[in-house]
Residue, then its C-alpha position, 0 to 999 in steps of 0.5 A: m161887135a156890138n150886140l142888142v140886148l133887149a132886157e134891162t137885167t143881165a146875167s152870165v150862163s155860169e151865173l144862171k147855172k149858179n142860182p137859176m131861181g136867183t136869176v129870174a129873181a133879179g129881173e123882178g118880174a120882166p125878163v133877163a138876157i142871158l149872155n154867153r161871152n158877153a151876147p145875149a145867148f137867150y132870154c129867161v122869162p119869168a112865167k107871168a111875162y110869158e103868158a101876159l106876152l102870148e094873151k097879147l098875141e092872142d089878142m093881136e089875132l083875134n083883133a086882126i079876124a074882126d078887122a078883116r071881117k069888118g064890113q061883112p053882111i050881118i046874118k041873123v040867126k036864133l039860138d033854136e036854129l043852131 
């Protein structure tokens, strides 16, 4: 059975157990696919890559909100009125 691996670097569960930080470092900042019996079990994502992913998702959500509100009437308010 063929499996889609969405990472350039792979490691086995055994390799991850032996040297977790070395496995993360092998990805050079990119996710590492952790394989169990040659099939991807999960992805080991470095903190910076995960944070960047969450920021992109948040940006996409904010853009969707802005697009949904496009064309609505503008209501002017004064700061003192709030």
